[in-house]
C-alpha positions in Angstrom: 15.3 55.5 38.0 14.4 53.5 34.9 10.8 52.6 34.5 10.2 49.1 33.4 6.8 48.2 32.0 5.5 44.8 31.3 3.0 43.6 28.8 -0.5 44.6 29.3 -2.8 41.8 30.7 -5.1 42.1 27.7 -2.3 41.5 25.1 -0.9 38.6 27.2 -4.3 37.0 27.3 -4.8 37.3 23.6 -1.4 35.9 22.9 -2.0 32.9 25.2 -5.4 32.2 23.6 -3.8 32.4 20.1 -1.0 30.0 21.1 -3.4 27.5 22.6 -5.6 27.6 19.4 -2.5 27.1 17.2 -1.3 24.1 19.2 -4.8 22.6 19.2 -5.0 23.0 15.4 -1.7 21.4 15.0 -2.6 18.4 17.2 -6.0 18.0 15.4 -4.4 18.0 11.9 -1.7 15.6 13.1 -4.3 13.1 14.5 -6.4 13.5 11.4 -3.3 12.5 9.3 -2.6 9.4 11.4 -6.1 7.9 11.0 -6.9 6.6 7.6 -10.2 5.4 6.2 -10.6 1.7 6.4 -10.8 -0.3 3.2 -13.1 -3.2 3.5 -13.8 -6.2 1.3 -17.2 -6.6 -0.1 -18.3 -8.8 2.8 -17.3 -6.0 5.3 -14.0 -7.5 6.5 -11.0 -5.1 6.7 -8.7 -5.7 3.8 -5.6 -5.8 6.0 -7.0 -8.9 7.6 -7.9 -10.5 4.3 -4.2 -10.3 3.3 -3.5 -13.1 5.7 -5.9 -15.4 3.7 -4.3 -14.8 0.3 -2.8 -17.9 -1.2 -1.0 -18.1 -4.5 1.9 -19.9 -6.3 4.3 -18.3 -8.7 7.2 -19.4 -10.9 9.6 -17.5 -13.1 11.7 -18.7 -16.0 13.2 -17.3 -19.2 11.5 -13.9 -18.9 8.0 -15.3 -18.2 6.1 -15.4 -14.9 3.4 -17.8 -14.0 1.0 -16.9 -11.2 -1.9 -19.0 -9.9 -4.5 -18.0 -7.3 -4.7 -21.0 -5.0 -6.9 -19.4 -2.3 -10.4 -18.0 -2.0 -9.5 -14.3 -2.1 -9.6 -12.6 -5.5 -6.2 -10.9 -6.2 -6.6 -7.6 -8.1 -3.0 -7.1 -9.1 0.6 -8.0 -8.0 3.5 -5.7 -7.3 6.8 -7.3 -8.3 9.7 -6.1 -6.3 12.7 -7.0 -8.4 15.8 -7.1 -6.2 19.3 -6.6 -7.7 22.8 -5.8 -6.5 22.1 -3.3 -3.7 18.9 -1.9 -5.2 15.4 -2.8 -6.3 12.7 -1.8 -8.8 8.9 -2.2 -8.4 6.6 -3.0 -11.3 3.0 -4.0 -11.6 2.6 -7.5 -13.1 0.6 -7.5 -16.3 0.1 -3.7 -16.3 0.5 -3.4 -20.1 -0.7 -6.9 -20.9 -4.1 -7.6 -22.2 -3.9 -11.2 -20.9 -4.2 -9.9 -17.3 -7.8 -10.2 -16.2 -9.4 -6.7 -15.7 -11.1 -7.9 -12.4 -7.9 -9.7 -11.3 -7.2 -13.3 -10.5 -10.2 -15.0 -9.0 -10.1 -18.4 -7.2 -8.4 -21.0 -9.4 -7.4 -18.6 -12.2 -3.8 -18.3 -13.5 -1.8 -15.8 -15.5 1.3 -16.2 -17.6 3.1 -13.2 -19.1 6.4 -11.5 -19.7 8.3 -9.9 -16.8 11.4 -8.0 -17.7 14.2 -8.1 -15.2 17.2 -5.9 -15.0 20.8 -7.2 -15.3 22.0 -8.7 -12.1 18.5 -9.3 -10.6 18.7 -12.0 -7.9 15.1 -12.4 -6.7 11.5 -11.3 -7.3 9.1 -10.7 -4.4 5.5 -10.8 -5.5 3.2 -8.7 -3.3 -0.6 -9.1 -3.7 -2.8 -6.0 -4.3 -6.4 -6.4 -3.2 -9.4 -4.2 -4.0 -12.0 -3.1 -1.5 -14.5 -0.4 -0.7 -14.2 2.9 1.2 -17.1 5.1 2.2 -15.7 8.2 0.6 -13.9 6.9 -2.6 -15.8 3.7 -3.5 -13.4 1.1 -4.9 -9.8 1.4 -3.8 -6.8 -0.9 -4.1 -4.7 -1.9 -1.1 -1.2 -3.3 -1.4 -0.6 -6.0 1.2 2.6 -5.9 3.4 5.7 -7.5 1.9 5.5 -10.3 4.5 2.4 -11.6 2.6 4.3 -11.8 -0.6 6.2 -14.7 -2.1 9.9 -14.7 -2.9 11.0 -16.2 -6.2 14.7 -16.9 -6.8 16.0 -15.9 -10.2 18.7 -18.2 -11.5 
């Protein structure tokens, strides 16, 4: 007769405890990665909700872009998504321009500056970037969703 021996109960218990701890750690780290710290405006409102209130107008012609803040929300920066034939590029408007206000465009302010487009560009989508506070990092920028941006046709 062949003797078959199983695993000892002590080793089986240790393995089960180790597996449960490993799974618990994985779930904890996964949930921790999902939740992000909220960025709030200086009045305590979540910056994601403030994106709905952003109002601006923009125009592009001959390599120059004109942006005006028509709303009550200060706009820190703009991301310009330049769409071409089957691809796009993203640039920060006024990034290397001293005419861009350091604190961003406040209510009623305007900016005019150069914006280089690639050959074959068909449209520009301007996406507002707001600044707010976090508890751990202090001031932090937040890029609004593309649906809050404005599309400008390039002719």
